[in-house]
C-alpha positions in Angstrom: 57.6 114.4 82.2 56.5 115.7 85.5 53.1 116.9 84.2 52.0 113.2 84.3 52.9 112.8 88.0 49.9 112.1 90.2 48.4 110.3 87.2 47.8 113.7 85.6 44.7 114.1 87.8 44.1 117.4 89.7 47.8 118.1 89.7 47.7 121.8 88.7 49.2 123.2 91.9 52.1 120.7 91.7 52.7 121.4 87.9 52.6 125.2 88.6 55.2 124.9 91.4 57.4 122.5 89.4 57.6 124.9 86.5 59.3 127.5 88.8 62.1 125.4 90.2 65.1 123.4 88.7 66.4 120.1 90.0 68.8 117.8 88.2 66.9 114.5 89.1 63.3 113.5 89.6 61.2 110.4 90.2 57.6 109.8 90.9 56.8 107.0 93.4 53.1 106.1 92.9 51.0 104.6 95.6 50.5 100.9 95.1 46.8 101.3 95.8 46.0 104.4 93.8 48.1 106.0 91.0 46.5 109.4 91.7 48.5 109.4 95.0 52.2 109.0 95.7 55.3 111.2 96.1 57.3 113.2 93.6 60.9 113.5 94.7 63.3 116.0 93.2 67.0 116.5 94.1 70.3 118.2 93.1 73.6 117.4 94.7 76.5 119.8 94.7 79.9 119.8 96.5 78.4 120.5 100.0 74.7 120.0 100.0 71.8 117.9 98.9 68.8 120.0 97.7 65.7 117.9 98.1 62.0 118.6 97.4 59.2 116.1 98.1 55.7 116.7 96.9 52.9 114.5 98.1 49.2 114.5 97.9 48.5 114.4 101.6 46.6 116.3 104.3 48.5 115.1 107.4 52.2 114.6 107.2 55.0 113.6 104.9 58.3 112.0 106.0 61.5 111.3 104.2 64.7 109.7 105.4 68.1 108.5 104.6 69.7 105.3 106.0 73.0 103.6 105.2 71.3 100.2 105.1 67.8 101.1 104.1 64.8 100.8 106.5 64.2 102.9 109.5 66.9 101.7 111.9 69.7 104.3 111.9 67.9 106.7 109.5 67.9 110.5 109.6 64.4 111.9 108.9 62.7 115.1 107.8 59.1 115.0 109.0 56.7 117.7 107.7 53.3 118.4 109.3 50.9 120.2 107.0 48.5 121.5 109.7 51.1 123.8 111.3 53.7 124.0 108.5 56.3 122.5 110.7 59.5 120.6 109.6 61.0 118.4 112.2 64.4 116.7 112.2 64.4 113.2 113.5 66.2 109.9 113.6 65.4 106.3 114.4 67.2 103.8 116.6 64.6 101.0 115.8 61.7 100.4 113.5 59.1 102.0 115.7 59.0 105.8 116.2 61.2 108.6 115.0 62.8 110.6 117.8 63.5 114.3 117.6 67.1 115.1 116.7 68.9 117.7 118.8 71.0 118.7 115.8 68.5 120.2 113.3 70.2 120.0 109.9 67.1 120.0 107.6 65.8 123.4 106.3 62.4 124.3 105.0 
């Protein structure tokens, strides 16, 4: 039940948004240090696209990526910065810093 996500604390904006959209799968990944924080991940997969929503209690940025072998190396990322409402497409060749991808295939 998504109403318990973010430990049910001060989650009204998330619950209001979640009530307006439909995804086939969902999971909440709580922060190990504080169950009031974490990320809610929702997705639907059809024949040609993956529709993904990530909700996080954050004030700076949120990143999400896919990699064939897990970890950062070789991953394709979506990086969202809250201060300017910017979504950036990135990738990683190593475990240090994501690089900007010339082929932007993430949409906000």
